[in-house]
N, C-alpha and C positions, 0 to 999 in steps of 0.2 A: 130744159128737162126733157128726157127721153120717155116716151110712153111705151110701157111694156105690159103685156097681157100675161097674167098667171092663169094657166089652163085648169081652173077649178071653179066650182060654184060654192065651195066650202068657205063660209065667211071667216071662220077661225083661222084657216090656213092663210087667207089673204091678209088678215090683221097681223098674223105672225110675221109674214114676209115684209109687210109695211114697216113694222117695228125694227126689223133687222136692217132694212134698207136705210131707214132714218138714222140708225146708230152708225152705219157705215159711211154716211155722207154721200152715197151714190146719187147722182143727179137723175133720179128715175121717178116717174109717176106711174104707180102700179094700178092696173085695171083688172077687174075680175071678169069672168065669163058672163056675168049678168049684163055687162055692157054690150055683149054680142049675142043676143038671144037667137039670132039666125044660125049660129054655129052649133052643130049637133055634138053631143058627147062622143068622144073617141073610144072605141073598143080597145081594151088592153090585151092585145093578142100576142105580145112579145114573150120570149122565154127568159128574159132577165129584167131586172129593174131598169137598166139603162135602155133597153129596147122599148119598154113601155113608156118611159119618160120621153124618149125621142119621138115616138109615134105621136104622142099628144102634142108636144111642143111644135113639131113640124106642121101638123095639121092645123093648129090654131094660128101659127105664123102665116101660113099660106092663105087661110080664110080671112084673117083680120088685116093682113098687110102690115102688121107690126111685129117686132121681136116678141117671142113668147117663151115663157118659162113653164116647165111641167116637172113633176116629181113622181116617183113611185117608191114605195117603201114597204117593209114588212119585217116580221120576226123570223130569225133563222136559228133553229135549235140543233145543237151539235148531235144529240142523241137521235135525231130524226134526219140526219144527213143534210142539214140546212133547211129542211122544211119547217113551217109552211111557206116561207119565202114569198115568192110573187103571188102565191095563193092565200096569203094571210087573211085578206078581207072576206074570202069565200071558202075557208077551210072546211066548214061544215056542209057546204053545198049551196048555201044561200048568201049572197053578197051583203055584207054589213050587219049580219046577225052576231053581234059581239059576244053575247052570252053563250050561244051555241058553239061558236068558234073556240072560246076559252075553255068551255067544259070538255069539248072533244080533245083539245090539246092536253089538258090535265090528265084525262083518261089514258091518252097514248103514252105519257111519260110517267105514269103512276108507279111503275116498277123500277124506274131509273133512280139509283141512290143519290143522296143529296150532293155528294162530291162530284157527280158527273152530270149535273143539270145546267151546264153552261149554255148560254145563248147570246145572241146579239141582235139589236135592231139595226137595219141598214136602210139608207135612203140614197137614191141617185136623183140629182136635180140636173135638168138639161135646159139650155138656152138654144133656141133655134131662131135664125133670122129669115126674113122673107126670101133672101137670096139663096137659102139652102145651107148656109154656114151653120155649124153647131158647136156647142161646148158643153162638156159633161163634168160634173164634180160628184164626189161621194162623201157621205158622212156615216159613221157607225158609233154605236155605244155598246160596250161589252157588259155582261152581267150574268145572272143565273135565275132560274125559275124556282119559285116557292110552290108549296103544295095547296095552299088555300088563298083565294083572292083577298087582298087588303087595299083599302083606300077607295075614294070616290072621285078624285080629281081628274083621273085620266080616262082613256077609252081603249077599246080593243084589248090588247094583252097587257096593258099597263098594270092592272092589279096583281099580276103574278110575276112581274119582272123587277128584280132588284139590281140596279146598276153597280158596277165595280166601285168599291170604296163607300158604299151606302148600306144602311140597314133598312131603309124604307123602300117601298116599291115606287115606281114612277107615278102610280096613282095616288101616292101619299105626299108627293112633292107639290109645292105651289107651282102655278103656271110659269112664273119667272125662273124658279129653280130648274124646272124641266126644260124650258127653252135654252138655258145656259149649257146644258149637257146633252140634249137630245140629238139623235141622228139627223132629224130634219133641220134642227137649228144649226148643226155643224155644216151640213151641206149647203143650206141657204146662206150662211155667213161666208163660206168659201166662194159661192157664186156672186154674192154681193160685192166682195172684194175685187172680183175679176170684171164686173160689169162695165165700169167706165172705159176700160181698154177695149172691150168687145163691142161696145156700142158706138164709140167714136170712129169716124171714117179713117182708114189708114192713109198715111201720107205717101 
């Protein structure tokens, strides 16, 4: 088994990747950042999802001496030229204030007609090795924005995002249904499929 660190202290995200790794059969033991209390949180100063994911993955790989996985994700709204994007978690000015972020976004697209409210969630997942090698994968889910929040299962912008082919928001889906189609689930599954080849020493 290869030990790999997921660069987060979010228990839900760790559990999600553990489920995906178990399903993929990848020979990996996943550790969270709680196993490394001496490693400080890494500032997301990049200008793209990939830059932020790689910043975190390389920092944790260097500090821990183990391969590290990190991700960055957000909502990209067509009518806002792809914003809030990398600023999704702090769109209202305060990191992690889901209600303020959602309310501000709804106000900004209030005049956008229903047929032009397309958006997508994007996630970039990165693996960095202590040697400096890196590998990046992406996952997206297309959909559109509704005008009033619906559902309580999700977080962030989930209550106003309806995936393509669905009538429910991602906050109305069960965790299993959301995992199966989500941007993060797609990125993590792609990375899990690549992990054995990336972690085994090359001949």
